[in-house]
N, C-alpha and C positions, 0 to 999 in steps of 0.2 A: 505493500500499499504506498503511497505516495504523501512523505510528511508537508504539511500547508507549507512551512515555514520556507522550504528549502525549495531552490531552483529547481534542482534536477533530480532525479531519485536515487538513493546510495545504491554505491553499486556490492554491498555489504551481501553476505548468503550465511546460510548455515554451513557447517563442516560435512553435515551429512550429503550435501548435494555436490558442494566443491569435492567432497575427495570419489564422488559416483562421475563426476566427470572427468577426474584423471584417470579414473580405470577405462570408460571408453575411451579414452583418446592412447592409451597405453594396447588396448585389443584393438584398435582398426590400427598404428603401426607394425604390431605384432600380422596380423594378416597380409599388409602391404609388403612385408618381409619374407612370410611364403608366399606368396602369387612370384615374387620376385626370383626366388629362390627355384621354383618350378622353370620359370622362365628359362633359367642361365644367364647369366654376363657372357656377351661376347666382345672380346679385346679386341681391338684395332689392331689391324696388321701393321708391324714396322715395315717401312719402305728401307730394304736394305741398298738400294742405289745400283749405280752400273759397277760393276767387280772391276778388280785392279787388272785382271786377265783376259777382260773382254777387248775385242778389237774395236779399234776407233773411237775408243771410250771418252777421249778431248773432243770430237765431232758430237756424239752424244750430248755432252755436258752441254756443249755450247747451243744448240738445237731445243734443249730444253729450257736453256734462260730468256732465249729467242723468245718462245713461247709467252715465259714469265712476264717479259716484257710488252709482248704484245696485249694481254691481259690487263697490265696497267694501263696500259693507254687507252685502254676498250674503256674500263673503269674509268678514268679521269677523263673519258670523252662524254661518259654519258653524265658525272657530275657537271661539265660546262655544260650541259643541252639543258641540267635541271633551275642552273643557276639564270639562263637566259630567259626560261619560261616564267620564274618570279619576276623577271626584271620586266615582261610585257605586262603581267599579272599586277606589278606595282605602279607601273606608268598609266596604265589605265585606271589605278584609285586614285592617283594625284594628279592626272590630265584634267578632269571633270570640273576640281574648284577654282581654276583661274579660269579670267573671262577669255571667251575664244576669239575673240576680236585682237588680245594681242600676241597670241602664240599660233593662231593659224596658219598662217603663211609658214613658217617654218616648223612648223608641225605634217603640213603636205609635203615641204621637200623631206624631211626625214622620213615619212611613210614611204615615200616613191623609191628615194635611192635605196632605202632597206630592202622594198622587194626587187628593187634591180638586181643587186649583192646578192641575194639567194639562188636568183638566176646564173649571175654571171662568176658567183665562187669558184666553181669545177673549173673555169676554162680561163678568167683572167687570173693574172699574175697579182697577188694579194698587195704587194707594196703597191700597186696601179688606183687599188681602189684607197688605200689608207692617202694617197694624194687627190683621190677626187673628194673624200670625204673632208679633207683640211682644206680645198677651197670653199668647199660651200658654208664650212662654218665663219670662213675666213668671211666670204659675201654676204652672211647670213648676219654678222655682228657691227655693231657700232661702237664698242669698246672690244678691245683682244686683250687679254690679260695672259702674257708670255712667263712661265712659272719656269725659276731656275733655282737650281740646286744649290743649297747655301755655299756648301765646301767648295764647288769649283762653279761660280755663277757667271767666267767669261764663256767656260765651255761647252753650258748651255744656253749660250743665245747662237740664233742661226741666221746669220747675215742676207739670205737668200728670200727665206719667210718674211725679215720685217721689211727688206725691199717689196715685197708684193703687197704687204698689209698699206705701204706708202702708197704706190702705185694705185689702188682698188680704190681709193677715195679719202674722204672725208671721216677716216676711222682715228681713232687713238689708240695706240699701245702703251699699257703699262705693265712695268714689271713686279712681279711677285718675287721674293726670296721664301723661299720651303725651305724645312729642314733647318731652320736656324738654330735649334737648341744643338747642333751637332758641330758647331763651329765656335772657337772662344769670341767673347763679345767685343773685345779689341777689333777680332779681325773682321764681325761683322759689322761696324760700324767703319772700318776702314770701306770695307764693298758699298756700303749704305752710299757714304761720301761720293766712292767715286762716278757709281751708276745712276746717281738723281742728278748730276748734272746731264744727264744727256735724256734721261726718261723719267716720270713719276715711278718711284720705286715704294713698295710696302714689304715691311718687315711680317713673316707669317712663318706660325706654327701649327702642323694641321692637327686635329685631333685625334687620337687613336680608340679612344670609348668611345661608341656613338648607339643612337637607341634603333631599334629594329622592331614596327610593328609594338609596341609597349616593352620589350624587354630592352636589356645591356648588352651588348657583344662584348664580350673582354679578351685579349687576348691570351693563349695560352702560355705564348715565346716569352722565355723567358727575357725582363726588360732591365736595359740599364739604367745604373743608380742615377745618373742625370737627366733620365727622360719623365717628361709626366704627361697626364692624360688629359690635360688641360689645354684648350686654342687659345691660340695667342694673334691678337693680329685682326679676330674676325668682325670686330668694332671697327676698328679704322680702315677697312677696305669696303664694308657695307657703309658707310659715311661718305667715303674716296665717289663709289658709284651713286650714293644715292643724291648726293651735292653736285653729280655734274649729269644725272636726270632732271634734276630741276632745274639747271642750267640749259638744257636739252628743249626741255618743254614739252617731252611726250617719252612713252615707254621705250625704254632700251633695250638690245639684247647681245649680250657679255658672252664671248667667247674665251675659251681656254687653250691654250696651246701649250706644247714644249716638247722638249724631247723624253724618249723612256721613262718609268722611272722619279721622275722628280716630283711626284704627288699632285697631279691634275686633277683626279675622280677624289683625293681625301680634300683636297680644298674646296671641292663641292660642297662633298658630306660636312666637313664643319662648318660651312655658312648656311646651310638645312637643317644641322642638327639633326640629319638623319642619314641613314644610309641608305642613299638612293643611286649612286653608280657603284659599280662592281669595282673594288681594288682589292691589292692582294701582293704578295711578294714577288711572282711573275712578272716580264715585263711582258707590253702589248696586249695587257687583259681588252683594253676599248680598243675596239674594230671599230666601228658607227658613230657616227653624232648621234647625242642625245641631249632631248629638251628636257632643262628642268626649270620650274616655274621660283623663283626665289621669293618675289611678293607680285602683286597687281602691277607694279610699273617696271620692276625688274627680270628678265629672263636669261638661264645662264644655259651655255652651250657647251657639251663636252664635247672633244675631239681625239681622234685618236692619233699616235704619238708621230712624230718628225721620222722620214726617211733620210735615211745616213749615207752621204755620198760614199764611196770607196775610196776615192780620193785623199780621205784623211788621215791624219798620224795613226797609226796601228794602235796607240793609247785612245786616242777619242771613238775609235770603230770601238774596242773593248767595252768601253764606259757608255755610248749612247746608244751601242745596236740590240734593238730588242732580241732578245734571244727566239721569241716565235715565230721571227719573220727572216732570221738570218744563220748563216749555217755556225754552231756554237763549237769552238776552239780554246776548250780549257785553257791550255798548258800554254796557248800562243798569246791567248786574252790576258791571261794573268801574270803572264811576264813582263809584258807592256805596259802593263800596270804599276810591278813591282818596278820596273827602271826611272820611274818616274817618283818614286817615292824614296823618303830618309830611311836609306839603311840602318840606321842606329836603331830610329824612334819604331819602325816595324820590329827589331829586334826586341826591345822591350815592350813591346804591345804583344806580339804571340809569343813571348817568352821561348824563344827558339834560341839556340847557340848563331855564334856570326858564321855567316855564308858569303860564299865567294860567285854563285851564279845563281840562275830560280831553279834549276833544277836540284840544287842543294839544298836551297828552305823548303820546296816541295816536300822533299826526302822527311829532313825535320819536321816540319808541321804535318806530316801524315804520323811519322812514331808518335809527336806530341799529342795528337788528337784520337791516336787507336786506329786510325785509316789504314788499314793491311789486306792483302789480300790471299790467296792462298799459295799458302806454303811460306808465310809470316812478311813479304816483300810488301815494301811502303807504296801503296796508293796513290804514286804520284798526281795521275788527273785527277782524284779525288780531292786533294788540297788544294789542285788549282780552282776546282768549281766553289771549293768551300770558302777561298777569298777571293775569287770573281762575285759570289755572290754577299757575301760581306761588305764588298768594295760599291757593290751596285746597289746594294739595301739601305736600310733607314736605321740600322743600326752602329754602323763604325763612326768613329769621329775621325775626320781626315779635314784641313785646310787649305786654303793656298793664296798667297800673298796676291794683292792687288798688283798693275802695274805702276810703277815710280811715277811715270807723266802721263797725265790725261792727255789723251787726244779724239778730236772727235771721229766715230764710225764713217766709212768711205760713202757709206748709204744716208747718212745722214748731211743736212747744212742747216745752220744758223736758223732758219725759216721754217725747217720743217722742225725742230726741235721746240720752237716757240711754239709753233700748233699743235704740236703735243703736248702740250702742260696747260692751254686755254680752255678753260672749262672745270680743273679743278681748284680745290681748296688748298694749295700747298703747304699754308702754314701750319694748318691743321691738320693735315698727316703727317710735316714734320715733325710733331707734337705727340702725335697717336704712336709714330715709330719710335720716339725715344722711352712713350712709358712700354711698347711692348718689350724693345732692349732689357729693360729693365727686370720685368714680369717671367725674361726668359732665365731657366737654369743652364747657362752651357758648361761645358765639361772643362777643364785646369790645361790649360796650354802645355802643361809637361804629359797629360795622356793622348794626346790628341796628334796624327804623322801628320807631317810638313810634306804636302803635294804640290809637284811641279805642273801648273795648267797648261796646255797644247796649246791655249788662244780659242778661236771661234772655232766650232764646229759646222761644216759644210752640210748643206742637206740639199733635198732634192722635192721640188716642186710640181717639175713637168712631168709627164708620165711618159713623154720621148727619152729621157734622160733615163729612165731606169734599166739597168743592162738585163738582156733577156737572160736566163739559165738556162744553161744544157739539162738536158734530161739526167745526167748522172748527178749534177748538183739535187737536183729534186731529188731524189730516192733517197741521199744522203742528208737530207734537209731532217733537221729535229724539230719535231713538231708537237713545243711544247704548250703553245696556247692555240694555233692555228684549229682550225676545223679539219679531223680527223680524215685521214686518204685511205682507200682498202690496200690493203695489204697485199702484196705479190705474192704468190705461190711459188715462183718459177728459182730453180736452185740457184740461178745465178744471182738473185739479191740478196738470198740466204747468206751467200758464201761472202757477199761484202761486207752486208752487219756483221759477222763472224770477224772476218780479219779488223773490222773496225774496234769489236770489243776486245778483241785480244792484247787490239794498242792499250790498254791500261795498264797492263803489266811494266814495272820498270826496271832500267836495265842495272846490273850490278855496279858496284858503288868502284871496283878498279874500271871499270870503262868509261865513266862520268871522269876519273882523273884525267884520263890519257886523252880525252878528247874536247876538242873548245863546245861552246856552248851549244852554237849555232848545227853541228856536226853531230850531236849526241841526239837530239829527235831525231834526225834522219837515219842515224845508226840505229837508234832505239827498232826503229819502225820497221827498218827492210829487215834486221834480225828477227823478231817477233813473227813477220809475213812471211818468212823462209821456215819458220818451227812450227808454225799453228796450223798452215795451209796443208792440205791434204794432196798431194799432186794427182792428175787425173791419171798419168802411167801406175802409178803405184793400185787403184783402184781398178782398172782392166787388170792387171799381173797380177790380182788376188786370187790364190788357191785354197780350193774350197774343200779339198781333203784331208789339210794339213788341222790336226788337232789342238785347239788352243788351250783346253783344258789340263 
């Protein structure tokens, strides 16, 4: 019986009833054990693998690895397809809130280009699609935000794209210094003073925790001690765009452009305070323009990354080439990056012994991080990929010094600089930048790595300038973020992939000391190719009467 003064009935019961329940539970568990004993327990058969005495053991193991790699690629592609479907649903829910008159023309262009991309994706080079999407974003924008990585701002500027924006009409170009928490404050102030002489520059730090359908998404990855989850510079950028919109007199469209992994989509998500654009560690995730309404008067357009010209220096190609549309060669890319960094600071940062060349550093790094191949040999390519991913990601702190003397860029003149600054409240922008620099928790100068910038990075705007790829390059292309191509079942392609896989093995230490650095990589690939490849004559001469057991 329920007591009148209590809010809910008591859970107390008599001992007789409690003991009866416990007895019934024991009988039920006993019954389950008896049934399981009658059925019997089937032990899982252990996979014994391929015995050492079996012929062509290495070829069989390579085929098994290739099959496993294909399954992983298929899973990754399915994951990307699911993300695309979620983006479509998200757009349908967000777009009806805004007035259709402001977004209608851009939305129609977006839907048309999306339909064309689906039809032409299998036939057309993805780099050409990137150029088409970038042109549409520039044409539809009134203000263009060029996002720069604060660790190398000059290397993130593309003179070809800036010249195209100047020639396209009355459009404003604004520089956004993202990832400002990864460089020392003095270096950030020096770069800000250098860049604001030419164009309006905003100090920014994108947020790492965003709301997604009422939930908070947190990164599982371990964070650096100097990183914070607070967005810095958001108010300053919104005030700058809002002030220009009032001066302009009507609704504006703001295009966000830049090289891969500078944080274009992260800036849009931070301004919107919601995860609308797809972001990730891998490069080249944004493959088409995406319209995001910020408010009734400002609409932001996300764009794919710039296409890097092959005429750039190896360091610029390694840092600015999206892995999804370029052939990934981690050892060459990481060696080029390592040659521009301060050796002493690299040794202190990665806690490895002093090294003479890049191969020696990758060997030490692989041993330090526990990257080993079969047989205990250090995985040189795995260590190179690790360095490359950290350098292009958002966790490693390095910085570059601005040029000692300021000179106007060749595609700018004094009239263009004056026109670009018209309509913006530069005094308020300067105050907001000073407040942002104070709010950012920057790393110490001793814990950062000094890096020598390679200067402006040339890009490709016209589709005719994109070099055509041979069929051999298309087969060996790493499909990290691109649409998955059908796997060719011919034996020739399997042999080519097996040869590329076998090149992961590292040469012995005596060979590295005897050969120069460039000859070491060639010697390594030639020797492994001869050892791992099964010759055709040997296949024909196989004697089936021989007992290998």
